[in-house]
N, C-alpha and C positions, 0 to 999 in steps of 0.2 A: 731358814729356808731349806727345802728339800734339795738334795744333790742329785736326785734321780732324773733320768731322761724322761721326755714326754713319750707316752706310748703312742701307738698308731692312731687311736681314736682322738687323742689330744692333738696330735700333729695335724690331723685332717681338719680340725677346728682352727688351730693356730695359724697354719700356713696361709689360708685365704684371708684370715683376719689381718695379718701383718702386711700382706700384699695390698689389701684394701686401704689400710691406714697410711701406707707409703704413697700409693698412687693418687688417692683422692685429693690431697692438698695440691699436688702438682697439676692435676687436671683443672681444678677450680682456679688456681692461680693463673695458669696459661689462658684460660677463656676470659677471665675478668680483665687481665692485662691487654689482651688483644682487642676486646670489645669496648672497654671503658678506660684503659690506661691505669687501672688501679690494681695493686697487689692484693691478693686474698687476705693476707694478714692485716693489711691496712683497712680493708673492707670490714673485717671482723671487729676491729677497734671502733670504726665509725658506727657500725650497727650497735655496738655495746653502748657507745655514748648517746646515740639516738634513743635508745631504750630508757635512758635516764631522764628524758624530757629536757627541761631547761636546767636541771641540776648539774652543777660541776662535780665531777667525781674525783676523789683523791687518787693519785697515781698508783699507790700500793693496792688500792681496791680494784682499780682498773686492770692492773697486771694480773691479779688473781682471777678476775672474771674472764679476761681474755686468754688466760693460760700462758702468759709470757713472763720471762724474767724481767726484773726492773730495768736492767741494762737494755735488753732488746726492745722493751716498750718505750724507753726513753729515746732510742734511735728512731723508732717508728713515729713517735709523737713529733720529734724534730722535723722529720720529713713532711708530716701532715700539716704542721704548723707553717712551715715554709710555703706550702701551696695555699694556705689560707683556709683550710678545712677544719682546723682545730685551734683553739686557744688554750694556753697554759697560764695559770695564774697562781699566786700564793693564796693560800686559805686565809680568810680574814681573822679567824680565831687563832691560828698557829702559822706564822709566816714561813716556818720551815716546811710545812706541808704544801706540796704542789697539787693543783687540781687541773683537770682537763675538761673542756666542754666543746661541743660541736658548734661550728659556725653556720650561718645561713648558707654559705657556699658549700660547706660539708653536707648539709641536709639536701641541697640541690643535687650534689654528686651522687648521694645515696639514692635519690629518686630515679636517677638514670641507670644506676648500676644494679639496683634491686631486681628489676625484671630479668636481667641477664642471669643473675645468680639463682633466682627462684626457678627459672626455666631449666637451668642445668641440674639443680637439686631434684627437681621433679623427674627429669630424663634419666639421670644416673642412679637415683636412690629410691624415689617414691613410686614411680610408674612401673618398674619391673616387679614390684611386690604387690601382693593382694592386701586388702585392708587388714586382714588378720595378721599377715606377716609384718606389716608396718607397725601394728600394735605390739607384736612380739619383740620386734627390734627396739622399740621404745622402752619396753620393760627391761630387756636385757641391758641396754645401754644405761638405763637408770640405775641398775644394780651395779654396773661396773664403774661408772663415772666417779662415785664418791671415793673409791679406793685409789683411782688414778690421781684425782685432785689432791687427796691426802698425801700422796707420795711426792708431790712437787716440792 
């Protein structure tokens, strides 16, 4: 890696980016907690599981998709399981592999939380941008995400 400092143009891109990356999860978390009692990280896990249909997903795969360490995911799944929103079972093919799946109660919780989350995403991210800017943002993030994911 280069040891050089960021130049002025690079800093003018980086500083708002880091501010956005730091603030957005806090705002999403605060709103979801206040209106639904659900942490944003837990919401992300539940949405990921819901996207799998009825398929139980291996914990290692879920950790990769959700962008969490296995340890952090395990603690989150413990909490979600205690509330009856997720079930964790051993894989039938390999008893050492744990899988997670969404319960009916977890689906119901998501049905209530999703409108809150979607409204906030629209308010904070989508509505302030033009259609062209939203497309550009999607293209930019699609370019950056693989490098970030690979660095985990």
